[in-house]
N, C-alpha and C positions, 0 to 999 in steps of 0.2 A: 568821914574825915581821914580819919587814920587808913581804913579799905581803900578808900582813892589812891592815899600815898603809895600803899603796897600795892596795888595795883600797876599803876604809872611804875612802879621799882622794879616790880618783876619784866614788863614789858619793856623798858628800857634794859635789864640785862638779857633777857630774852633776842632784843635784836642787836644789840651789840657782843651776844655770843654769834647771832647765825650769820652778821655778814662781815666779818674778819676780811680781812684784804690778804691776799695772796702776793709772800714777797716772795721774788725771783733773785736767784743765787746770783750774782753779777759772773760766777766763772759760764756759766751757760753762754755756748754761742762757740763760732768758728774761731783762731788763734791763729795767728803768724808769726813765724821766729822774727824779731826785731832783732835783736844783740847775741851774742850769745860769747862769751870772755870767761879764759879760764887764765887760773894759777899755776905755771910751773917753776918752781924754783925759787920763788918770790914773787916772780916776774908777772906783771897781768897778758896777758896776750889777747886780742881781740882777733877772734876766729869769724865773723860775722863775712859774709861774702854770698852772689848771689846763688851760690847752690844750699849753703845752709838755709838760705830767707824764704826757700819752697816751704821747708817743715812747717808743720799744722798738727795742731791739737784741735778736736773736736769734743766739749761736754754736750751731751743733749739733755732736756729736762727731764728725761724717762731715766737718767743714773747711768745710762750707757754711754760709750769715748771710743773715741778712736785718735790712734796718732801714725802718724807718717812723717820721719826725721829725713835729715839729706844729709850728705858727707861728701866735702871733695872739697879738691883748690877752687873750682871758678866753676862756671854756668856750663863747661863744655869738659868737664871733668867733674861729675854728678852723679851720684849714684844714691836711690831710696834704699834705707832701711827697713823697709816693706813697711805696711801700713799693722799695726798691732791694733786688739779692742780688746776690749774691758767695762768695767763697773765704775763710777766713782760715786764719793757721798763728801758732804759736810761734815766736818765734828766740831761745827761752830767759831766763830777767833781766827778766819779763815786759815784755818784746819785741813787739808783735805786726805781724802784715805782715795789712793787707785789701785785696783786689783787685774793684773791684767787675763787675758781668758790664758787658761793654763796655768796658771800659779796659785800657789794656796794663803801667800800670806802678802799682803796689801804693803805698798810704797805711801807714807806719809809724809805730804809736803806742806811748809807755811807759805803763803802767798803772798806777798804785799801788793797790793791794788793800787793804781794809781790815776792820774788823769779820767775824773768821772767814773773810774772803772774800764777804762778803757785799753789797760794795760795794767800786766801783771809781771812781778819781777819773783823769781825762784832760784836762789843763788845768782849767780852773773847772770842768768838767762832771763831775757824779756821778749814779752809777747804782746804782742797788737791785734786787739780786736776787729774783727773783718766786720 
């Protein structure tokens, strides 16, 4: 009986270790800027417009990332800052590192996910998953 229990325990241990579920990081996907707010001299200024809403972030499951940020007063006066590429990794607890190509020091971000991980906020900027 002890031998049977030992075999059953070993099989259970083997099965539970080999069937681990892969948990996808909520940051993976394409994100569009939803709201951009700055604080200037104690005043909160909403800088969101049709131009800035064209900004995108892409976090790929292979650890690569691209971003394209837009600035301007409206859709007719809008320019891209260019496409930046790099790598990303999660440090757990919604803390992420992004290292842009050509840089040596990664930027570290604490992100607050909301709405079933379809939005995230970094500072006063909100991004929405596409």
